[in-house]
C-alpha positions in Angstrom: 42.7 7.3 2.1 42.2 7.8 5.8 38.6 8.9 6.1 36.7 10.2 9.2 32.9 10.3 9.2 31.9 12.7 11.9 28.6 13.1 13.7 27.5 13.3 17.3 25.4 10.1 17.2 26.3 6.7 15.9 24.2 3.9 14.3 22.9 1.4 15.3 22.9 2.9 18.8 21.0 5.9 17.5 19.0 5.3 14.3 18.6 8.6 12.5 19.2 9.3 8.9 22.7 10.8 9.3 23.8 8.0 11.5 22.6 5.4 9.1 24.3 7.2 6.1 27.7 7.2 7.9 27.4 3.6 8.9 26.5 2.5 5.3 29.3 4.5 3.8 31.8 3.1 6.3 30.6 -0.4 5.4 31.2 0.3 1.7 34.5 2.1 2.0 36.2 0.0 4.7 37.6 -2.5 2.3 39.5 0.1 0.2 40.3 2.8 2.8 40.8 3.2 6.5 37.5 4.6 7.9 36.9 6.1 11.3 33.5 6.9 12.9 33.6 9.8 15.3 30.8 10.4 17.8 29.7 10.4 21.4 30.5 7.0 23.1 27.1 5.5 22.5 28.5 2.0 22.0 30.0 1.7 25.4 31.0 -1.9 26.0 28.7 -3.1 23.2 31.5 -3.6 20.7 29.6 -6.5 19.1 27.3 -4.1 17.3 30.1 -1.9 16.0 31.0 -2.3 12.3 34.0 -4.7 11.8 37.0 -3.2 10.1 36.2 0.4 11.2 37.8 2.5 13.9 35.5 4.1 16.4 36.6 7.4 18.0 34.7 8.0 21.2 34.1 11.6 22.2 33.1 11.0 25.7 29.8 10.1 27.4 26.7 11.0 25.4 24.8 14.2 26.3 21.0 13.8 25.9 20.0 14.8 22.3 16.5 16.2 22.9 14.6 18.3 25.4 11.2 17.2 26.6 9.5 19.1 23.8 11.5 17.2 21.1 13.9 20.0 20.3 17.6 19.5 20.1 19.6 20.5 23.2 22.0 23.4 22.5 24.3 22.3 25.3 24.7 18.9 23.5 26.0 20.7 20.4 28.4 22.8 22.3 29.9 19.9 24.2 30.2 17.9 21.0 32.1 20.8 19.3 34.5 21.1 22.2 35.3 17.4 22.3 35.6 17.2 18.6 38.1 20.0 18.4 40.4 18.2 20.8 40.0 14.9 18.9 40.7 16.4 15.5 43.9 18.1 16.9 45.2 14.5 17.4 43.6 12.9 14.4 45.8 11.4 11.7 42.8 11.0 9.2 43.3 12.8 5.9 39.7 13.6 4.9 37.0 14.7 7.4 33.4 14.4 6.3 31.4 16.3 8.9 27.6 16.8 9.1 26.5 20.4 9.2 24.4 19.8 12.2 25.0 20.4 15.1 26.4 23.6 13.8 29.0 24.5 16.4 31.2 21.6 15.4 31.7 23.0 11.8 33.7 26.1 12.9 35.7 23.9 15.3 36.5 21.4 12.5 37.3 24.3 10.0 39.8 25.8 12.4 41.7 22.6 13.0 41.6 21.7 9.3 43.3 25.0 8.6 45.9 24.5 11.3 46.6 20.9 10.2 46.0 21.2 6.5 43.3 18.5 6.4 40.6 18.1 3.7 37.2 19.1 5.2 33.9 18.2 3.5 30.8 19.4 5.2 27.7 17.5 4.3 24.6 19.8 4.4 21.5 17.8 4.9 19.3 20.9 5.4 19.5 24.7 5.4 16.9 26.2 7.8 17.2 29.9 7.2 14.0 31.6 8.2 12.7 28.3 9.7 14.7 29.2 12.8 12.1 31.8 13.7 9.4 29.1 13.9 11.7 26.6 15.7 13.2 29.0 18.3 10.8 32.0 18.3 12.6 35.2 19.3 15.9 33.3 19.5 15.7 32.4 15.9 18.1 35.2 15.0 20.8 33.4 16.9 20.1 30.1 15.1 20.3 31.9 11.7 23.7 33.4 12.6 25.2 30.2 13.8 24.0 28.4 10.7 25.5 31.1 8.4 28.8 30.9 10.3 28.8 27.1 9.8 28.2 27.7 6.0 31.1 30.2 5.8 33.3 27.6 7.5 32.4 24.9 4.9 35.3 24.9 2.3 33.6 22.1 0.3 29.9 21.3 0.5 28.2 18.0 -0.2 24.4 18.1 -0.1 21.8 15.4 -0.5 19.1 17.3 -2.5 18.6 20.0 -5.1 16.4 21.8 -2.6 19.2 22.3 -0.1 21.5 23.2 -2.9 19.2 26.0 -4.0 18.8 27.2 -0.4 22.6 27.3 0.1 23.1 29.3 -3.1 20.4 31.7 -2.0 22.3 32.2 1.2 25.3 33.3 -0.9 27.4 30.1 -1.1 29.1 29.6 -4.5 27.5 26.9 -6.6 30.8 25.6 -8.0 31.7 24.4 -4.5 28.5 22.4 -4.0 28.2 18.7 -5.0 24.8 17.0 -4.9 24.9 13.4 -3.9 21.8 11.7 -2.5 21.7 9.3 0.4 21.5 5.6 -0.4 19.8 2.4 0.5 21.0 -1.1 1.3 19.2 -2.5 -1.6 20.2 -6.1 -1.2 19.2 -6.1 2.5 15.8 -4.6 1.7 15.1 -7.1 -1.0 16.2 -10.0 1.2 13.8 -9.1 4.1 10.7 -11.3 4.4 7.2 -10.1 4.8 5.3 -10.6 8.1 2.2 -12.5 8.5 0.3 -9.4 9.7 -0.7 -6.9 7.0 -1.1 -3.1 7.2 -2.6 -0.7 4.7 -0.5 2.3 5.7 2.9 2.6 7.4 4.7 5.6 8.9 8.4 5.3 9.7 10.6 7.7 11.7 11.4 9.4 15.0 8.2 10.6 16.7 9.1 14.3 16.8 6.8 17.3 16.3 8.0 18.2 12.8 7.3 14.6 11.6 3.6 15.4 12.0 2.6 11.7 12.5 -0.7 12.9 13.9 -1.6 13.7 10.3 -1.1 10.1 9.3 -3.4 9.0 12.2 -6.1 11.5 11.3 -5.8 10.5 7.6 -6.5 6.9 8.6 -9.8 8.0 10.1 -10.8 9.4 6.8 -9.6 6.4 4.8 -11.6 4.1 7.0 -14.8 5.8 5.9 -14.4 4.0 2.6 -12.3 1.1 3.8 -13.5 0.3 7.3 -10.8 -2.3 7.9 -7.8 0.0 7.0 -4.9 -0.1 9.4 -1.7 1.9 10.1 1.6 0.8 11.5 3.8 3.4 13.2 7.5 2.5 13.5 9.7 4.7 15.7 9.8 6.2 19.1 10.3 9.7 20.6 8.8 12.3 22.8 5.6 12.5 20.8 4.6 8.9 21.3 2.2 9.3 24.2 0.4 12.3 22.6 0.0 10.3 19.4 -1.4 7.3 21.2 -3.9 9.5 22.9 -4.9 11.0 19.6 -5.5 7.6 18.1 -7.6 6.7 21.1 -9.6 9.9 20.9 -10.4 9.2 17.2 -11.7 5.8 18.2 -9.1 3.9 16.1 -8.3 1.4 18.8 -6.3 -1.5 17.3 -6.4 0.1 13.8 -3.2 2.0 14.7 -0.3 -0.2 15.9 2.7 1.5 17.6 5.7 -0.8 17.1 8.2 1.5 18.8 11.9 1.6 17.8 12.8 -1.7 16.1 16.4 -2.9 16.9 17.2 -4.2 13.4 16.7 -2.5 10.0 15.5 -5.8 8.6 12.5 -5.7 11.0 11.6 -2.3 9.6 11.9 -3.6 6.0 9.7 -6.6 6.9 7.0 -4.3 8.2 7.2 -2.1 5.1 6.9 -5.1 2.9 3.8 -6.1 4.9 2.2 -2.7 4.1 0.8 -1.1 1.0 1.5 2.7 1.2 4.1 4.7 3.0 2.8 7.9 4.6 5.5 10.5 5.3 3.8 13.7 6.5 7.0 15.5 7.8 7.2 19.2 7.2 11.0 19.2 7.1 13.4 16.6 5.6 16.7 17.1 3.9 16.2 13.9 1.8 13.8 11.3 2.9 15.5 7.9 3.0 12.4 6.1 4.2 10.7 7.0 0.8 13.5 5.3 -1.2 13.5 2.3 1.2 9.7 2.1 0.7 10.3 1.9 -3.1 12.7 -1.0 -2.6 9.9 -2.7 -0.6 7.4 -2.0 -3.3 5.6 0.8 -1.6 4.6 4.2 -3.1 4.8 7.1 -0.8 2.4 10.0 0.1 4.4 13.0 1.1 3.5 16.6 1.9 4.5 19.6 -0.1 6.6 22.2 1.8 9.5 24.7 1.4 11.7 22.7 3.8 10.7 19.2 2.5 13.0 17.6 0.0 11.0 14.4 -0.1 8.6 16.0 -2.5 11.5 16.1 -5.1 11.6 12.3 -5.0 8.0 11.9 -6.2 8.7 12.9 -9.8 6.5 10.2 -11.4 3.0 9.0 -10.5 4.0 5.4 -9.8 6.4 6.7 -7.0 3.6 8.2 -5.0 1.7 11.4 -4.4 2.7 14.9 -3.2 -0.2 16.4 -1.3 -1.1 19.3 1.0 -0.3 18.9 4.7 -3.9 18.1 5.8 -5.4 14.8 6.9 -8.0 15.0 4.1 -5.3 15.5 1.4 -3.2 12.7 2.7 -6.2 10.4 2.9 -7.1 11.2 -0.7 -3.6 10.4 -1.8 -3.7 7.1 0.0 -7.1 6.3 -1.3 -5.8 6.7 -4.9 -2.9 4.3 -4.3 -4.5 1.6 -2.1 -6.8 0.1 -4.7 -3.9 -0.5 -7.1 -2.4 -4.0 -7.4 0.9 -3.8 -5.5 2.5 -6.4 -7.8 2.0 -4.2 -10.8 4.1 -1.4 -9.5 6.8 -3.3 -7.5 9.1 -3.7 -10.4 9.1 0.0 -11.3 9.5 1.0 -7.7 12.4 -1.4 -7.1 14.2 -0.2 -10.2 13.8 3.4 -9.0 15.3 2.4 -5.6 18.2 0.5 -7.2 19.7 3.8 -8.5 20.3 4.7 -4.8 22.2 1.5 -3.9 25.1 2.4 -1.6 27.9 0.9 -3.7 27.1 3.5 -6.5 26.9 6.3 -4.0 30.1 5.3 -2.3 32.0 5.3 -5.6 30.9 8.8 -6.4 31.8 10.0 -2.9 35.3 8.5 -3.1 36.0 10.8 -6.1 34.8 13.8 -4.2 37.1 12.9 -1.2 40.1 12.5 -3.6 39.4 15.9 -5.1 39.1 17.5 -1.6 42.3 15.8 -0.5 44.2 17.0 -3.6 43.0 20.6 -3.1 43.9 20.7 0.5 
């Protein structure tokens, strides 16, 4: 098959969850199929970091992804859709796997797929629905309508969680056209990573954006330190919230107890920090899956996540050894961490790694191949 994985940003030049998913799938599929990665031209002249054996389709100079307040720029989504439409009109790929976000690209891809009789699979990582009102205020009505238009233009839906499947069905999408297939982890790479000499009690991994609520992890550390005065927190990632979070840590008098590592250039460095920690804290209010949780399991870390209508991470914690699901308050997060910290990490590592192994990318890629073949046959 000739497969196109389509998103506006490309890993490792942008290290988000969708980017990493597409990169991992391309790595697994490239030996059996021709795989192309479509996206803004983030790689520039840095071809050495591109994945060997894959074709990269540049869609012009990148447009800044985020505004100063951490929200996605609408103009970026519109520019991406326009450039993608032109690229797909010339594409000789047979199957297009397109992320649902940014939404304007979905109707563009649907139109070209109808004209050129191509198989289109739209991977829905999240369905926002009423959340648009909180995200855009009065303009939330526009976000809801664009999202519903993208859903109507999705002939075959792949989603990464049961939560998103339920939300899509509630929006009127037929269940028989939805396939649930979770994101995966590079299990061997995680296991091969070495621990660091420096140790941390808690670790928080992800972009520093408002909905990630990293301040709750920092505030939870202040509560944990009342019983464990030497407790520390590693924060891995960068984003528009970093300065505010650094000020919050300083205001709480945490000093060197919170270490901001920024964006690490290699995934192995993130895994090494995870292995040098004891509990993963993931206080985000909105996640379509939660790959950091599964990576944490592969590193031997249980996770503390927050319950929420838009948070699929809570589905992953279906057994006590995997972590805790708590209310979105610093006190509740601290209580969950305090339950897990005293445990001997060696006693749970085997269970956690077995749980993570079920998400190894080779297994996920094989199941996805079958879906692509079905979509190609039906097109």
